[in-house]
N, C-alpha and C positions, 0 to 999 in steps of 0.2 A: 696334419700336414707337416708340422715341425718334427714330430717323432718319426713319420715316414721318411723325412729327410735324413735323419740319423740312421735309419734302417737301410736305406739305399746306399748310404755311405759304407756300411758294413759289407754289403754285397759287392759294391764297386771295388773294394779293396780285397776281394776274394777271401774274406775272413770268416765266412759262415760254414760253407760246405768244403769238404776235402777235395772235391773236383772243381777245377776252375770253370768248366763248362756249365755246371749247375749254378754257380754264383752269377755268371754272365746272364743266364736265362732269367733267373729271378730278379736280377738287377733291372733288366729291361721292363719286367712287369711292375715292380715297385715304383721306379721313378717315372715310367711311362704311363701306366694305367692308374696308379694311385696318386701320382703327383702332376702328371701332364707335362713332363719334360723329357728330352731325349737323353738316353744313356751315353750316346757318343759325345754329346756336348759336355756332359759332366766329366767323362774320361779325358777329353781333350784339355779342359782347363785344370782339372784337379791333379793330373799327373805332372803337368808343368809346375804346379805349386809345390808338389812334393820333391821334385827334382832340384828346384832352386828357390826355396822359401825365402821371402823378403828380399829377393834380388830384383831390383828395379829393371824393367824391360824384359824380364824373364819369368817372373811370377805374376800371373794375371790378377792375383788378389790385391796387388798394390798398384794397379794401373790408374787408380784415382789420383795419384801424384803426377803432376802438380795441378791438374785441372780443378780439383775440389779441395784437396788438403795438402799441407806440407808435411811429409812423412820422414821421420828419422832425423837425427842431428846432422849427419853428413849432407843429405840431400837438401835439407832446409837451409843450411849455410850456403850451399851452392846457388840456390834461388836468390838468396839475399845479395850475394856477390854479383850475380848477373842482373839484378834488379828486375827479375821477372815476377809479376804479380797478377795472377789470374783471379784470385779471390782475396778477401781480407783475412789472411791467415792468422792474424793476431786474435781473431774472434772465432777460429775454427772449432774451439771447444764448445762454443755456443750453437753454431749452425750445424755441427755434426748430427745433432738429434733431429734436425729437419731434413737434411739431405741424405744421410746414411741409412739408418735403420728403417725409416718408413718407406723410402722410395725404391730401394734396390730391387725387390721382387716384383711389386705391382707395376712399376713404371719402366723398369729396364729388362729384367729377366723375362717378363711376361710376353713381350714381342720378340726379343732376341732369340729365344729358344726356337720359335717357328722359323725365323730367318736362317738360323744355323742349320736346321734340319733340311730345309728346302735347298739352300745354297750348296750343301754338301751331299745332297741327294740321299739322305738317310731315310728312305721311305718306310722301312720297318719301324723305326723310332717314331716317325710321324704318325703312323697308324696307331701305335700305342698311345701317343699323346691325344689323338682325336677320340680314342675310346674313353679317355678320362672325361673329356668335355661332354661327350654324348651321354655318358652315365650321369654326370653331375646335373646336366640340364633336364634329363628325363626324370631324375629324382626330385628336383625342387620346383620345376615349372608348374606342376599341378597345384602346389601349395602357395607359392610366392609370386607367380607370374614372371614375365620377362624382366621387369625392372628389379623386382625383389631378388630374383636369382642372380642377376648381375651384381647387385649390391652385396649379396651374401658372399659371392666369389671375391669381390674386391675387399671386403672386410677380412675374410680369411687370409688373403694374400698380405694385407696390411699387417695383421697380427703376426703372421708367420715371418714376415720380413724383419720386423723388430727383433723377434726371437732369434732368427738366423744370424743377423749381423752382430748382435751382442756376443753370441757364442763364438762365432768364427773370428772376430776381431780381438777379443779380450786376451787370447793366448798367442797372438802374433804381433800386433801393432805396437805393444810396449817394448818390443825387442829391437835389435839392431836391424836397420833397413839401409841398404846401400846398393851400388852397382855390384855385379858379380865379380868377386875378387879371386875366383877359382881356388877357393880354400877347399881342403879335403871335405868329403861328403859328411863325415861324422860331425866335424866342427860347424859346418854350414847348418846342419839340422839343429844343433844346440844353441847357436847364436840367434836363431829365428823363432824359437819356441819357449813358452813358459807354461807352467801348470797353474791351475786354479784349485783352491782348497777343496779337498775331498769331503763330500757329505752325501747322504742319500738323495737329497734334493738336487745338488749340483751334478751328481752322476746322471740322474734322470733328465734334468733340464738340458744338459749339454750332450747327451748321448755318449757319455764317458769321454768327451773331448776335452774335459778339464785335465785329463792326463795327456796333454798335447806332446810333451817331450817323448813319452813312451810310444805314442802313436806314430810320431815321425821316425823314430828309430826302428820300430817294428810294425810297419803299416799293415801287414797281413795278420797280425795277432788279433784274436777275438777280443773285443773290448772289455769283457768281464775279467780278463786276465791282466789288464794294465797295472792294477794296484800291486800285483805280485812282483 
């Protein structure tokens, strides 16, 4: 599931086939049938992220501020001045491991993707999603029963969620986070991204998103060319 996530990311950025139409078609199949999520949902969130990375109220990936975490030096100081305290932020480095990585996919994404598809009447995406669940349950029900199949699905989502959050946050959250200052596009991308050491394991584990700087500057570039 994690590797299928990096794969759909490639198709979503139109970086595999030379024709955009082919990328869109396979993207729907990979994220819908292989992962059980709507392509339209991913496009809606991810394109906002690329347009304004780490810009509060514009990048959906930092919407957890200030409900769960105090992000960035500027926004954290603002919370202190306003005396807003939703959580014990001085302990966020401890509770991050409980709220962030384990919970995002199984507790939030799991239901929100269906809500998104129905609310926006994305019926084709919904059909692809249902094909994933039908295939999954037909495969495992004869062996594991209802409880076992549901447990397996929850376990897979739990592991995937930890994997996904570590990869997606390690190359953005350490960087500058603030309101949109309308800085030029190039500077905006560089201020919000950092790379992670290159190795065969890191390349595989992160789907080459350890080259986050290159990815944000050239989002349609095939991932195996980032190192160049």
